[in-house]
Structures are given as C-alpha cells and as structure tokens.
C-alpha positions as a Markdown table, in Angstrom:
| # | Residue | x | y | z |
|---|---|---|---|---|
| 1 | Met | 100.8 | 124.3 | 41.1 |
| 2 | Asn | 97.1 | 124.3 | 41.1 |
| 3 | Lys | 95.5 | 124.0 | 44.5 |
| 4 | Val | 92.1 | 122.5 | 45.0 |
| 5 | Phe | 90.4 | 123.3 | 48.2 |
| 6 | Gly | 87.3 | 121.4 | 49.4 |
| 7 | Ile | 86.0 | 118.4 | 51.3 |
| 8 | Lys | 87.2 | 115.0 | 50.1 |
| 9 | Asn | 83.9 | 113.1 | 50.2 |
| 10 | Cys | 81.9 | 115.8 | 48.4 |
| 11 | Asp | 80.4 | 114.5 | 45.1 |
| 12 | Thr | 81.2 | 117.8 | 43.3 |
| 13 | Met | 84.8 | 117.6 | 44.5 |
| 14 | Lys | 85.1 | 114.0 | 43.1 |
| 15 | Lys | 83.8 | 115.2 | 39.7 |
| 16 | Ala | 86.3 | 118.1 | 39.7 |
| 17 | Met | 89.3 | 116.0 | 40.7 |
| 18 | Ala | 88.3 | 113.3 | 38.1 |
| 19 | Trp | 88.1 | 116.0 | 35.4 |
| 20 | Leu | 91.5 | 117.4 | 36.4 |
| 21 | Ser | 93.1 | 113.9 | 36.4 |
| 22 | Glu | 91.5 | 112.9 | 33.1 |
| 23 | Asn | 92.7 | 116.2 | 31.5 |
| 24 | Gly | 96.2 | 115.9 | 32.8 |
| 25 | Val | 96.0 | 119.0 | 35.0 |
| 26 | Ala | 98.3 | 118.6 | 38.0 |
| 27 | Tyr | 96.9 | 119.7 | 41.3 |
| 28 | Glu | 97.3 | 119.5 | 45.1 |
| 29 | Phe | 94.2 | 118.7 | 47.1 |
| 30 | Ile | 93.7 | 120.5 | 50.4 |
| 31 | Asp | 90.8 | 119.5 | 52.7 |
| 32 | Tyr | 90.0 | 122.9 | 54.1 |
| 33 | Lys | 88.1 | 121.5 | 57.0 |
| 34 | Lys | 91.1 | 119.3 | 58.2 |
| 35 | Ala | 93.8 | 121.7 | 57.2 |
| 36 | Gly | 92.1 | 124.7 | 58.8 |
| 37 | Val | 92.9 | 126.9 | 55.8 |
| 38 | Ala | 89.3 | 128.2 | 55.2 |
| 39 | Glu | 89.4 | 131.1 | 57.6 |
| 40 | Ala | 93.0 | 132.1 | 56.6 |
| 41 | Gly | 92.1 | 131.9 | 52.9 |
| 42 | Leu | 88.8 | 133.6 | 53.0 |
| 43 | Pro | 90.0 | 137.2 | 52.8 |
| 44 | Asp | 92.0 | 136.5 | 49.7 |
| 45 | Trp | 89.3 | 134.3 | 48.1 |
| 46 | Asn | 86.7 | 137.1 | 48.9 |
| 47 | Ala | 88.9 | 139.7 | 47.2 |
| 48 | Arg | 89.3 | 137.5 | 44.1 |
| 49 | Ala | 85.9 | 135.9 | 43.7 |
| 50 | Gly | 83.5 | 137.8 | 46.0 |
| 51 | Trp | 81.6 | 136.4 | 49.0 |
| 52 | Gln | 78.4 | 136.0 | 47.0 |
| 53 | Lys | 80.1 | 133.4 | 44.8 |
| 54 | Leu | 81.8 | 131.7 | 47.8 |
| 55 | Leu | 78.8 | 131.3 | 50.0 |
| 56 | Asn | 76.9 | 128.1 | 49.3 |
| 57 | Thr | 73.2 | 128.8 | 50.1 |
| 58 | Arg | 72.0 | 125.6 | 48.4 |
| 59 | Gly | 73.8 | 123.1 | 50.6 |
| 60 | Leu | 72.7 | 121.1 | 53.7 |
| 61 | Met | 74.8 | 123.3 | 56.0 |
| 62 | Trp | 72.9 | 126.5 | 54.9 |
| 63 | Lys | 69.6 | 124.7 | 55.6 |
| 64 | Lys | 70.8 | 123.7 | 59.1 |
| 65 | Leu | 71.5 | 127.4 | 60.1 |
| 66 | Ser | 69.0 | 129.2 | 62.2 |
| 67 | Asp | 66.7 | 131.7 | 60.6 |
| 68 | Glu | 68.6 | 134.4 | 62.4 |
| 69 | Glu | 71.9 | 133.2 | 61.0 |
| 70 | Arg | 70.5 | 133.2 | 57.4 |
| 71 | Ala | 68.9 | 136.7 | 57.8 |
| 72 | Asp | 70.4 | 139.9 | 56.4 |
| 73 | Val | 73.6 | 138.3 | 55.2 |
| 74 | Asp | 76.2 | 140.9 | 54.1 |
| 75 | Glu | 79.9 | 140.5 | 53.4 |
| 76 | Ala | 81.0 | 140.6 | 57.0 |
| 77 | Lys | 78.4 | 138.1 | 58.2 |
| 78 | Ala | 79.0 | 135.8 | 55.2 |
| 79 | Leu | 82.8 | 135.7 | 55.9 |
| 80 | Lys | 82.1 | 135.0 | 59.6 |
| 81 | Leu | 79.7 | 132.2 | 58.8 |
| 82 | Met | 82.0 | 130.6 | 56.3 |
| 83 | Ala | 84.9 | 130.8 | 58.8 |
| 84 | Gln | 82.7 | 129.2 | 61.5 |
| 85 | Tyr | 81.2 | 126.6 | 59.2 |
| 86 | Pro | 83.6 | 125.8 | 56.3 |
| 87 | Ser | 80.9 | 123.6 | 54.7 |
| 88 | Leu | 79.2 | 126.8 | 53.7 |
| 89 | Ile | 82.0 | 127.5 | 51.2 |
| 90 | Lys | 81.1 | 126.5 | 47.7 |
| 91 | Arg | 83.2 | 123.6 | 46.4 |
| 92 | Pro | 85.7 | 123.3 | 44.9 |
| 93 | Val | 87.8 | 126.3 | 45.2 |
| 94 | Leu | 90.5 | 126.0 | 42.6 |
| 95 | Asp | 93.5 | 128.4 | 42.9 |
| 96 | Thr | 95.6 | 128.4 | 39.8 |
| 97 | Gly | 97.8 | 131.2 | 41.1 |
| 98 | Ser | 96.5 | 133.7 | 38.7 |
| 99 | Lys | 92.8 | 132.8 | 38.8 |
| 100 | Leu | 90.3 | 131.5 | 41.5 |
| 101 | Leu | 87.6 | 129.3 | 40.2 |
| 102 | Val | 84.7 | 128.6 | 42.6 |
| 103 | Gly | 82.4 | 125.6 | 42.0 |
| 104 | Phe | 82.8 | 123.0 | 39.2 |
| 105 | Ser | 81.8 | 123.3 | 35.6 |
| 106 | Pro | 83.6 | 121.2 | 33.0 |
| 107 | Glu | 83.2 | 124.0 | 30.5 |
| 108 | Thr | 84.7 | 126.6 | 32.8 |
| 109 | Tyr | 87.6 | 124.3 | 33.7 |
| 110 | Ala | 88.2 | 123.5 | 30.0 |
| 111 | Ala | 88.2 | 127.2 | 29.1 |
| 112 | Glu | 90.4 | 128.3 | 32.0 |
| 113 | Leu | 92.9 | 125.4 | 32.3 |
| 114 | Lys | 93.7 | 124.3 | 28.8 |
C-alpha cells in the first residue's frame, strides 16, 4: 500500500492526493505532524532520498527560522531541523515500498506509479 506523508491542508498535498485518486492509485494518507512519524521516518527517508531533497528551503517555515538556524546546514543539522519542525519536510513524501518520491510532479507520479 502506498503511503502519502504530509500535512492535510497543504495545497501541494491536495494536488497529489487528487492525482492519485483520479488515476486509481490506492494510498493511505498520514499527517506526519499529527502522527509524529516525521522524526522516526527521517533516517529511512534520508537514506532513500537524501536530506537535500527532503529539506524544503522555499517554504514559510524556512523563512521563519533564524539566520543562525539557516546557516551552514549539513546533513545532521538538516535532520535535526526537520525533526524539530516537520513543516520543513518537502511535501508530499510518497512511499511505494520500493521507491520514495519527494514533492509532487504529475509527470513523475505518472512515470513511477503506472
């Protein structure tokens, strides 16, 4: 079963879930803020996709961080920040079991899920 991790009221999440539904792809949605799975899932996600892909540096949460928090980000610091502020994780994170897709692109979903 495909698992989609993210935040329910995120526009990108809504687009991804609509695409999955329209294309008949079964999935389970997991709100990683409410379920508290972000910190537990981060080591696996990092190993499969890389922290650079997971860290959302274009979102509002990134802009709210202090200059010190945003400075000199490496793997350890990025993982710590994403565990502390799950909104920093790029959405959605789609785990197919064999693949981990980070972010939403209709073309990528079509290529990877059909």
